[in-house]
C-alpha atoms as one frame of an Amber mdcrd trajectory, in Angstrom:
protein
 -24.523  69.377 -57.306 -26.859  71.799 -55.566 -24.626  71.641 -52.490 -21.601
  72.524 -54.603 -23.274  75.517 -56.232 -24.324  76.828 -52.826 -20.621  77.277
 -52.034 -19.210  80.766 -52.426 -17.763  81.755 -55.793 -14.216  83.085 -55.544
 -14.056  86.838 -56.128 -11.395  88.915 -57.847  -9.518  89.632 -54.628  -8.590
  85.931 -54.358  -6.762  85.998 -57.693  -5.094  89.386 -57.351  -2.614  88.230
 -54.726   0.958  86.976 -55.029   1.397  84.127 -57.537   2.627  81.332 -55.272
   0.006  82.052 -52.612  -2.782  81.781 -55.175  -1.243  78.636 -56.675  -1.186
  76.782 -53.355  -4.644  77.960 -52.346  -6.206  76.872 -55.641  -5.756  73.291
 -54.428  -9.133  72.090 -53.198 -11.039  74.806 -55.057 -13.679  73.708 -57.595
 -13.510  74.515 -61.299 -17.011  74.851 -62.777 -18.206  75.193 -66.355 -21.915
  75.888 -66.669 -23.817  75.695 -69.951 -27.588  75.759 -69.564 -28.546  72.784
 -67.410 -25.193  71.099 -68.022 -22.709  71.611 -65.216 -19.190  70.211 -65.190
 -17.199  70.505 -61.966 -13.931  69.201 -60.574 -11.738  69.755 -57.521  -8.317
  71.140 -58.381  -5.634  68.708 -57.199  -2.496  69.832 -59.073  -1.205  73.189
 -60.353   1.950  74.890 -61.609   2.900  78.555 -61.246   4.453  80.725 -63.983
   5.936  84.241 -63.636   7.112  86.233 -66.645   9.646  88.415 -64.804  12.289
  85.743 -64.168  10.721  82.459 -65.292  11.860  81.546 -68.803   9.209  78.815
 -69.014   6.389  81.352 -68.686   4.605  82.440 -71.860   4.807  85.990 -70.531
   8.614  85.929 -70.335   9.877  88.515 -72.817   6.801  90.715 -72.785   3.307
  91.050 -74.205   2.319  89.328 -77.453  -1.019  88.663 -79.090  -0.914  85.115
 -77.721  -0.160  85.938 -74.079  -1.789  89.356 -73.596  -4.480  87.996 -71.263
  -1.706  86.963 -68.827  -0.986  90.653 -68.272  -4.517  91.485 -67.157  -5.467
  91.722 -63.494  -5.967  88.412 -61.735  -9.215  86.561 -62.270  -9.238  85.674
 -65.968  -8.852  82.360 -67.769  -5.884  81.973 -70.124  -6.154  79.047 -72.549
  -3.419  78.138 -75.010  -2.868  75.399 -77.601   0.311  73.343 -77.422   2.117
  70.593 -79.327  -0.490  70.937 -82.066  -2.845  68.766 -80.049  -3.795  69.994
 -76.565  -5.408  72.990 -74.917  -4.255  73.972 -71.432  -6.075  76.342 -69.060
  -4.528  78.784 -66.632  -5.725  81.179 -63.959  -4.311  84.699 -64.320  -3.092
  86.134 -61.008  -1.684  89.302 -59.520  -1.834  92.910 -60.685  -2.243  94.241
 -64.209   1.003  94.028 -66.149   2.647  91.302 -64.036   2.266  88.388 -66.456
   1.614  85.679 -63.862  -0.649  82.655 -64.117  -1.307  79.220 -62.642  -1.688
  76.184 -64.878  -4.414  73.740 -63.813  -2.654  70.412 -64.255  -5.265  68.029
 -62.848  -8.703  67.942 -61.238 -10.798  65.323 -59.464 -14.202  65.089 -61.211
 -17.220  65.960 -59.073 -20.184  66.624 -61.349 -21.014  65.958 -64.997 -18.710
  62.964 -65.041 -20.636  61.107 -67.759 -20.335  64.159 -70.010 -16.615  64.445
 -69.243 -16.168  60.779 -70.195 -17.972  61.385 -73.480 -15.891  64.494 -74.181
 -12.647  62.658 -73.467 -13.199  59.169 -74.845 -16.374  59.254 -76.926 -17.338
  55.952 -75.344 -17.983  54.258 -72.011 -15.073  53.451 -69.746 -13.364  50.120
 -70.401 -12.768  49.517 -66.697 -13.092  51.249 -63.322  -9.441  52.304 -63.235
  -9.792  54.273 -66.469 -11.669  56.951 -64.522  -8.331  58.085 -63.050  -7.131
  58.948 -66.558 -10.099  61.242 -67.130  -8.698  64.558 -65.889  -5.158  63.650
 -64.800  -3.313  66.182 -66.952  -3.737  69.727 -68.291  -4.779  68.647 -71.791
  -7.191  66.102 -70.343  -8.823  68.753 -68.150  -9.517  70.994 -71.146 -10.790
  68.104 -73.233 -13.101  66.860 -70.467 -14.462  70.378 -69.839 -14.448  71.275
 -73.560 -12.256  74.322 -73.005 -10.356  75.862 -75.916  -8.879  79.180 -77.029
 -12.364  80.597 -77.484 -12.634  80.551 -73.676  -9.376  82.452 -73.157 -10.126
  85.794 -71.535 -13.201  84.539 -69.680 -13.818  86.427 -66.443 -13.685  83.832
 -63.662 -16.409  85.665 -61.774 -18.806  85.120 -64.698 -21.705  82.679 -64.835
 -20.099  80.424 -67.458 -16.723  79.425 -66.055 -15.794  80.105 -62.453 -14.177
  78.796 -59.277 -15.943  77.865 -56.076 -14.408  77.840 -52.641 -13.669  74.295
 -51.514 -11.975  72.350 -48.787  -8.892  73.920 -47.231  -5.950  71.617 -47.866
  -3.602  71.275 -44.896   0.054  72.152 -45.466   1.152  68.620 -44.605  -1.050
  67.290 -47.405   0.435  69.583 -50.060   3.363  68.320 -52.102   5.836  70.640
 -53.813   8.139  69.757 -56.703   9.747  71.008 -59.872   7.395  71.576 -62.776
   6.801  68.942 -65.443   7.563  68.925 -69.160   9.570  72.155 -69.426  13.143
  72.773 -70.570  13.778  76.234 -69.106  13.795  77.437 -65.484  13.505  73.773
 -64.588  14.680  74.050 -60.971  11.886  76.253 -59.647   9.785  74.268 -57.115
   6.507  75.696 -58.406   4.369  72.594 -58.821   1.840  72.091 -56.007  -0.417
  69.081 -55.559  -2.549  67.165 -53.098  -0.445  64.232 -52.005  -1.612  60.748
 -53.001  -4.599  61.997 -54.989  -5.315  59.385 -57.691  -5.894  62.052 -60.360
  -2.376  63.530 -60.302  -0.838  63.864 -63.754   2.321  62.023 -62.758   1.739
  59.440 -60.038   5.455  58.810 -59.556   6.623  62.394 -59.783   5.370  63.538
 -56.406   7.671  61.186 -54.498  10.579  63.608 -54.749   9.308  66.666 -52.941
  10.746  69.702 -51.179
């Protein structure tokens, strides 16, 4: 873990760029939650982009509300929402103040604090080796494993508690692009980006039809 923490933390300028550029370049970056001596970390392997101007699936579509106001801040904040009465999902706010753009973290590959993530997710030991691939292979699973909830919404991603580290640069040929998952509006936008063939993808079959 020491080697991971020696990697550069992403600064605000990374997040304040155009939505789809940030979304693609988040692949390979490392999400870190630090609490005392406990450090949870995972490589981002799947994301989805959302833009309130024209994207009806975005929470920011239609303007600022109490729920989505953090999406309209300058890039570099965490936006966490609760959905289906059961799951928290975490997003990275991007762009300039007032734009209402964010990137959903759909899946990560665990790197550090895996035993704690397993406890947070299952409350028990793994039943078999393959169950590890179900640990963080979805947006709700990521938040559960990292113990992220609405109390963390608005966290500055350059803070000491929750932040992103620079990671491996993913080659274009290794990045898959598809429609987003589980939405009913603006369904044709190809704004889901993922590392091809990574075992932690939220939908193993979904990445076969790519653009």
